[in-house]
LOVO-33838 format. One record per residue (C-alpha): x, y, z; residue in one letter. Coordinates in pm, whole numbers, plus 50000, padded with zeros to 5 digits. Layout:
BEGIN
XYZA
...
END
This chain:
BEGIN
179282630552789M
178922618852427A
181652629952190T
181382646251838R
182152615051670S
179332597451863E
176872624251794G
177622622751410I
177162586151447T
173732588951594T
172472612551351A
173712592251075H
171582564551200K
168812584651243Q
168802597150886A
169052561350800N
166362553050979D
164292582650823L
165372573050501S
163852536150544Q
160802547550675Q
160442573650379A
161002545350114N
158292524850255A
156002552950260A
157242557449960H
155992520849883A
152622519949992R
151682551749799G
151822580350062D
153692606849921L
153192633450110K
154752614650451Q
157462599850226A
158362636150179S
158242647850498E
160412617950615L
163132623350307Y
163312659850398Q
164052649850781Q
166962625950678A
168542649150442L
168562675650722S
170762650950914L
173102641550702R
176542654650530P
176912658950124A
177702625850080D
176152595449853Q
173652585650088A
172172618650081S
172142621349686L
169692593049700S
167482610049945D
167302641049738A
167052624949433I
163892606049584N
162682638949729L
162832656649408G
160892628849205A
158412631749489L
157662667949487L
157212666749107R
155022640849118Q
152362659049364Q
152892687149143G
155022709449364Q
157122724049123L
158672753849307Q
158892736749595Q
160982708949378A
162992734749184A
163762754249535Q
164982720549649H
167322714649360Y
168932747549370R
169572738049742Q
171492707449693W
172572707249366L
176112729949446P
176742705449745Q
176262669849591L
178732654549338P
177452663548958Q
175372628348856T
173622633248579P
170382616348702T
169892644248984F
171192669448691S
168562656848453L
165822654648698N
166862693548780A
166622698448449C
163222685548376N
162122702448682C
163302737248564L
161492731848213R
158232728848333Q
158592757848502L
159652775348193G
163562782348321A
164952764248022A
168122789148033A
168702778648409E
168092742048332A
170962744348019L
173222758848246A
172542727148515V
172872704948218V
176332722648080E
178042722348429R
177262682748448C
178662677348111L
181502691248256V
182332663648495A
180532637648249H
181502646247902P
180112612247706N
176952607947911E
174602608047623A
171282615447862G
172902648347937L
173372655247574V
169612647247497V
168832670047799G
171062701547664Q
169172695847323A
165862697547475E
166732729747662C
167942745747333L
164752735047204L
162922751647447D
164842786847407L
164182781547012G
167932776546921Q
166292749546691L
169572749646460G
171712740446741Q
169582712646901S
169292696046556R
173022694746531R
173762682846869L
171232650746842L
172152642646464E
175722641646609G
174692621946933L
172552596246696L
175942591546495R
177452574846768Q
174542562446935H
171972551346672T
169312532246911K
168932558247151L
165582565647161R
164922596147364P
167362615347105A
165132604046795W
162172615147005V
163532651147098T
165022652046714L
161292643546568G
160412674346774V
163072699546659V
162292685346286L
158422694246324A
159112732746469R
161432737646164Q
158722725145953Q
160282694145833Q
157612672345840L
158662642345634V
161992636145854Q
159992644046171A
157662615746094L
160742595646009E
162302601646377A
158942590946523F
158602562546352E
162172552446442M
161532558546790A
158342535446782D
160372508446604R
162952509046926L
160442511447172E
156772511747125P
155462531347412D
151612532447510Q
150462562947261G
152632591247271P
154842582546930M
151812570046777A
149722602546853A
152812622046690N
152852601446373R
149112605146287I
149422644446368N
152402647546099L
150682626345848L
147692648245903K
149882678145839D
151402661445533L
147702656845380G
148422621945440R
144772617645571L
144432577845450D
147662569945587Q
147022585245919A
143692570045897E
145162535545833Q
147742541246139L
144762544946380W
143032513146263N
146192494146304S
146372502546686L
145392479946934D
142952488247204H
144802502547465N
146782523647240R
144212542447088R
142402546847457Q
145652567347491H
144892604447551V
147352618347334A
146092589747076V
142272602947115R
143622637047055G
145612632446744A
142302612146651L
140582645646712A
142812666546471G
142382638746214L
138372641146238R
138542682346174L
140872675845869A
138832650945744Q
135852676345799N
134182654546060Q
133682682946318A
130812669846502A
132812636146567Q
136152657346693A
133722675646899S
132682649247112V
136072633447146L
137492669947218L
134422673247524A
135912640047703K
139282649547695L
138762683147825C
136562666748109E
139272641248134E
142732666548110Q
141152700248222P
144572711248263Q
145572706147922E
145032740147731P
145222725847365T
141922703347441H
140252734647518W
141472753147195L
140722723747000N
137152720347111W
136452760947098A
137842760746721A
135802727046628C
132782743246778L
133062773346568R
133542753746273G
129972739346351L
128682772446317K
128442774646702F
128862809746828T
127952811447244V
129402776547305A
132922782447207P
132752811047435T
131522793947739A
134432768647657V
137082790747655L
135462808847981Q
135332773348176R
139202766447987A
140382799648136L
138952790548480L
141972763548503H
144562783048278H
143852819748371P
147202833048240Q
147312811847928H
147832835347621W
146622814347348E
143192807247570L
142912845047623Q
143502855347242E
140682824147121A
138742839747386L
139022877947232A
138342864546912Q
135112845347012A
133752878647171L
134612899246906A
132392875146632E
129352881646911M
129952920546868G
131022925547225S
134342948947075S
134472962047457A
134952930347613A
137502920547302T
139512951147392Q
139822943247787R
140712905347736V
143592923747518W
144322949547805Q
144982920348046R
147232901447823Q
150872901747903A
152722914947620P
154362897647331R
156442904847058S
155302895046710L
158092868446647A
156612852546944E
152732851946780L
151802822746550K
150442830246214D
146812824046295V
146792847246600H
148562876046354V
145852869946119F
142922866546349N
143762900646470R
144102917746153Q
140662901146042F
139282916646378L
140712949146315G
139172956446003I
135602936246076G
134772950546436S
137042985146383E
139212970246696L
142432987246546L
143303014346340A
144563014446004A
147933022446084D
148142996046359Q
147272967946096L
149442979545884A
152392981946147Q
151542945546258Q
151082928045894A
154732947945773Q
156152934546103E
154832900046054W
156112898545666E
159392909545796Q
159322876746035V
158292855145771A
160522866045513T
163422853045734R
162432819345687R
162952817645337G
165962829645083V
164932857644938G
163002862744639R
162702831544432L
161182840544091W
164662862043946P
165972826443966D
163762818143669H
164232836443315L
160762847543201L
159592840142848E
158472871842638P
154862875542637L
154172874542236A
154312839842163Q
152472826942468R
149602836442665P
149792852143030L
150402826643319R
148222838943614V
147542815643950G
144792820144175Y
146002815544531L
143372801544793T
142002780545053S
138722789244955D
138482770844600A
134982751944744C
131222758344806N
132522795044957H
131952828844866P
135152831044698V
135422797544530G
131572808044378R
133172843244275F
136282829344109L
134172803243942L
132712825343626P
135942845843608I
137702813443515L
134752801043301K
135182832043114H
139042839843085H
140112840242732D
142142807242684S
144192821342403S
145302845742609A
145472833142945V
146732802443090E
145152797643476T
146022778843802W
144582773944084V
146742771844380L
144862755644636S
145382758144969C
142272740645144G
141152708145222S
137402710345109H
136232690644827D
132902697744694D
130802703544363W
132172739344334I
135812726344380T
134972700444057R
133782729743870Q
136582749843931L
139122720943847R
137262720243505Q
137232754443467A
141192760443532S
143872746043302H
145812735543593H
145472726043959W
148202725144217L
147332712544554D
149722730344837L
147652725045176V
150532696845319A
153822723445197L
155122750445451T
155412784145257D
158702782545210V
158162748445018Q
154972760544856A
156652790144718A
159562768944556R
156972750144381L
155052779644252V
158352799344127A
158942765643916D
155282774243735L
157302804343618R
153732824643655L
153462857643541D
150892869543793V
149812851844128V
146192869044280V
145982862144617E
142622856044716L
142192855545103G
144502883145262G
144682874145625F
141372852845650T
141312817245832G
143102792045639G
145102818745410S
148292812245311R
149172844445223I
152902838845329G
153692820945052I
153692853844894L
156402867745129V
159252848144957H
158082864744575R
157262832544363P
156282852744067A
156912891443917P
153442902644003V
151522896344307Q
148202908244350L
145482909444617S
141632904544511Y
138202893044594L
138362875544938G
139912900245203Y
137922933645252P
140812955545345A
144402960545231P
146892934245342T
149532962545404Y
152092936245289L
155372951445097R
154832916944831C
151922927844734I
152342950544403D
148482958644362G
144882958544500W
142262951644237I
138752969444312G
136853001644152D
136003036244194A
133283028344429V
134833002744676L
137873024944693F
135743056944735G
136333065145111D
139783047845199L
142103064045474N
145203075545411P
147163045445529T
144963022245315D
145033044645015Q
149233045845034A
148903006245115A
149422993044748H
149163004744389R
144843005244360P
143832988944021L
140642996743910L
138282973143703I
135322997943548E
131872987943609D
132432969843962G
135372943044043Y
133002913244081M
130082894043879A
127742871844030F
126802840143816D
123362826843968A
124562793243829G
121702790143557G
117982793843591E
116632799443936L
112992798943989E
111352830444126L
108542822444369P
105742843144454P
106002865444792R
104802845545101D
105912866645364G
102402874445513G
100412912045499P
103012931345701R
105982945745476F
109002931545580R
112852941045634F
115572915745613G
118942906045659C
120252875345593F
124072882245686N
125812862645935H
124862872746294A
128642884246330R
127922911546139K
125222927346374L
127232946646557T
125592976446777D
125893001846522T
123772979946292A
121392971846548I
120493003746596T
120733013146257L
118032988946181F
115892996546466V
115843034646366A
114253017546004V
111592996446243L
110513029046420R
110313047746093A
108073024045929V
105963009546242P
103992985846073E
107092966645986A
108502937846036E
112442922546059L
113572889645978V
116762876846035L
118842845545915K
122342832146014S
123952800245986I
124582799746334S
120842802946412F
120992764446471H
122512776346804E
119212782447052E
121452802647285A
122452825546960E
118912832146896R
118632841947237L
121332862247236R
120232883246945I
117062885247013Q
117702902547339R
120332926947170R
117462940546944F
114682940047232V
117422961747459A
117822982747152A
114022989847153G
112532970246881L
109442950147033E
110132910947025S
106932903546848E
108252924646544R
111252900946504L
111422868946340T
114642846446356L
114452821846085L
115932784346133N
118632773145918W
117852756445610V
120242730645453E
120802737845078G
121762766444851G
118612766144669L
116422763145001N
118612792845130H
117392816944844L
114112804844843M
113952823845195R
114212859045030Y
110392855844888S
109562861045277G
111052898745283I
110272927245096D
113382946845122V
117002935345278A
118762959945483L
122732954645480D
124642961345800P
127982982945902I
130372985345962P
131032953445785Y
128672949445464G
127382918645298G
128892908644947A
127282875344834T
124132881045059T
123722913344836T
124062894644513C
121652871644605E
119012894944702A
119222916844429L
119102884044191W
115832873444407M
114302908644328G
114792923744666V
116692955544686P
119242962844931V
119492993545153V
123292998745230S
125433029345372L
128303037145199A
131053034845488G
134323038745510S
137453013645382G
136342985245169M
134812966645425A
131862996145438G
131472998045088R
131072958244957L
127192962544907S
127982999144781A
130012986644482S
127892959244358L
124362981944387L
126673003544175A
127322978743929S
123982963043899A
122092996643842G
120803003444170C
123223033144309S
119733052444413H
119493024344721W
123153037244821I
122943059245157A
126113084845251D
124213089145608T
122563070845861A
119383093945803N
119323088445395D
119743051645492Y
116353053445697V
114653072345430A
115453047245174I
114133022445330A
111243042845451R
110673049345039S
110933014744949L
108343008145209A
105773032745118A
105623014744749A
104352985144926G
104852946044922L
106842933244640R
105222910544432E
106192886244211Q
106512910843931Q
108072938444118H
110882910744190R
111102894843850L
111452931543691A
114532937943950L
116202903543827R
115902915543458Q
117702945243525Q
120422929943751V
121102903043441A
121472929143213A
124192950343427S
127932948043475P
127252930843784M
126192899643581A
128672903043302D
131302875943414A
132522876543010R
132812917243120R
134682909843421L
137522883543293S
138552905343014R
139002935443231A
140832915943491L
143312903743199E
143792935143085G
144932943743423C
147032914643493Y
148922926243175R
149332956943238D
150862951443566E
153122925443382R
154562945843148S
154702978243423R
156842953843679I
158592931943444V
158682947143079G
158662922442786L
END
């Protein structure tokens, strides 16, 4: 009979043989067999140094095969049995971090640090866990302390760069990644990080130079190609970015960021159906990914699918507002007013909770740090904060205001946060006294810079629209902060002192919106339209049948709007409907819109969808092909209403609820066309029928309307600028005195 010691020796020999076989299988690439052999060897070994080697190898193999749960179970089984070694503990830590178990990973590393307090790799692992847990300050202190002792420790520089980037310390993060790249250039990730940071800092030329300096192999790295796609987006080269991102999604479908960026790129190219399809494909790979779900909800809302958006939101795992990125909060706020997906009290609560989170990133109100000079001996200092100082409705409506401000009474700044630079940008620069570019600064940095200007009033023009930097104002860089023009709802933020509008615009606010801000009413209308000089008024060319039209973006064609338009066409059975939207360059979008109108009861032969045309003048000439414009609901037009009236085309509008529902009504009242404002859907149909009964609108009718509009307050930018100056001065006196 074999003795116990002989049995142990035999088992040890068998374990060694299995371990050697596992090593051989691993060497020839048979990972599955190697894993099985290591498991068998471990089952025969005691917890000693030999078993530690097998445990390290098995854990690495399981992770390599993507079997993270099995790997985590393996580490949990063997960590208590084996000696505390940095390699095994760090491998376990990295596996647990991949699974999102950062707290457990941190405990593993800290236990090992007790036995190995001077092991630099463990300190880096500890800092990485703290980074995952959002404890950025503690992580940064650990890494900076470690680097004072080990100045050439590359992993510490890499992790420090990530921490600094999360803290929005972009310049310091860039320096950390540059140091890591100097110590040991890799195949691409550090170059990708540097390109991304240079892009975020607004140093697009330097980012391009860095890309050009890379050799072929580094350029082909997926991280570098992803960074290049982001750079092309920042350079407003969305078509090139889309090609890069499509390829990345094909090569790395497991990377959700590629899908998100591709969908955003397609939206920037004015596609509607394509980004939705991309996000649906992405969710096949990542069914629980929160950001992909949120992006899909937005895409569906922009297609008029409110019910589908609600279903996506209901399926999402709940998140606190502190966990959301600003872009997610902004999207929900905007979707809430544009499609009525969220009630006003929900929007107010969400906005104010976001403001509280954003305020904690700063140091309190900044403007009291500066003494304000009395107004008696100087002009009022006014800053206009916008990301749309370009050929955008906000930029175009701001331009005549700046041109007609009284320079002796008002000194103006454009506080620009956008990346577009075009012919409107150049005119805005000329029309303002000062221009300050804030695009590459964090909200806190920008707020400090604005506070140093000692402005009396800052007027934000974006609210929660995409790219808006209203977060700058939560840090109170000016004594008076107002909302105006670009956002069709109150922001509900406590840092906003007043909301500029007019009596018609604010004529049907719900109680929550009424209480959101102090209403500041501009007599005769809160906007002014400037056509930019003489503009040809061509003869009508719409054919023999009366033609209604809507040139608003197709995302405003809600089910309610389509039902209303079809009711008009039923009331005027000889008429046709013409639609125009920038999104109609996409064939799938054209078919989608056509099907919705047919489903609502309109014969397809009575519906015309115009192709997109390049150039503002060519766009305006298309109004010669319609007789009456129909304003959509619940989110009406502003630019399109002004354009239609200027081109001699009446606009029928239903005065709805909230600011979004009364944009056109405000403009029609200012233009002296209140008789085209309806109070009910039946009134809307009746007004449209009456206009159709008057017959085709020939050139003389169009000219008469233009002349009326040109003589109205709606076309009087000087009137508006003086009214705004008075408003600003009154608010400054009310809040500050002096």
